C-alpha positions in Angstrom: -58.7 -25.9 0.7 -57.4 -22.9 -1.3 -55.2 -21.9 1.6 -53.7 -25.4 1.8 -52.9 -25.3 -1.9 -51.3 -21.9 -1.5 -49.3 -23.0 1.5 -48.0 -26.1 -0.5 -47.2 -23.9 -3.5 -45.3 -21.5 -1.2 -43.3 -24.3 0.4 -42.4 -25.7 -3.1 -41.1 -22.2 -4.1 -39.1 -22.0 -0.9 -37.6 -25.4 -1.6 -36.8 -24.5 -5.2 -35.1 -21.2 -4.0 -33.1 -23.1 -1.4 -31.9 -25.6 -4.1 -31.0 -22.7 -6.4 -29.1 -21.0 -3.6 -27.1 -24.2 -2.9 -26.3 -24.5 -6.5 -25.2 -20.8 -6.7 -23.1 -21.3 -3.6 -21.2 -24.1 -5.2 -20.7 -22.1 -8.4 -19.4 -19.1 -6.4 -17.0 -21.3 -4.5 -15.7 -22.8 -7.7 -15.3 -19.3 -9.2 -13.5 -18.1 -6.0 -11.1 -21.2 -6.2 -10.4 -20.4 -9.9 -9.7 -16.8 -9.0 -7.3 -17.8 -6.3 -5.5 -20.0 -8.8 -5.3 -17.3 -11.4 -4.1 -14.8 -8.8 -1.4 -17.2 -7.6 -0.2 -17.8 -11.2 -0.1 -14.0 -11.9 2.0 -13.4 -8.8 4.4 -16.1 -10.0 4.7 -14.5 -13.5 5.3 -11.1 -12.0 8.0 -12.5 -9.8 9.6 -14.2 -12.9 9.5 -10.9 -14.9 11.0 -9.0 -11.9 13.8 -11.5 -11.7 14.5 -11.3 -15.5 14.6 -7.5 -15.3 17.0 -7.6 -12.4 19.3 -10.1 -14.1 19.3 -8.1 -17.3 19.9 -4.8 -15.6 23.7 -5.0 -15.0 24.4 -6.0 -18.6 22.1 -3.3 -20.0 23.9 -0.6 -21.8 22.6 2.9 -22.5 21.4 3.6 -26.0 23.9 5.1 -28.3 24.0 8.8 -28.7 21.7 10.1 -31.3 23.6 10.6 -34.5 23.2 13.9 -36.3 20.9 13.9 -39.3 22.0 14.6 -42.8 20.6 18.1 -42.6 22.5 18.9 -39.4 25.8 17.8 -41.1 25.4 20.1 -44.0 24.9 23.2 -41.9 
């Protein structure tokens, strides 16, 4: 009967592994969905920043010319 007990034990382990795999599959799918949502949001933010930069570019002026320091003026 030892072989029967071993067979039942092996079947139980297989069933437990299968249940864990199903659980992990659901978790991975949830993570993938979350990743897709974050990726979509990031793309939207990047597009907004690009638009802001493009809108600000025509009105952007160059920095003023660097003024001479006090030492340079006395020379």
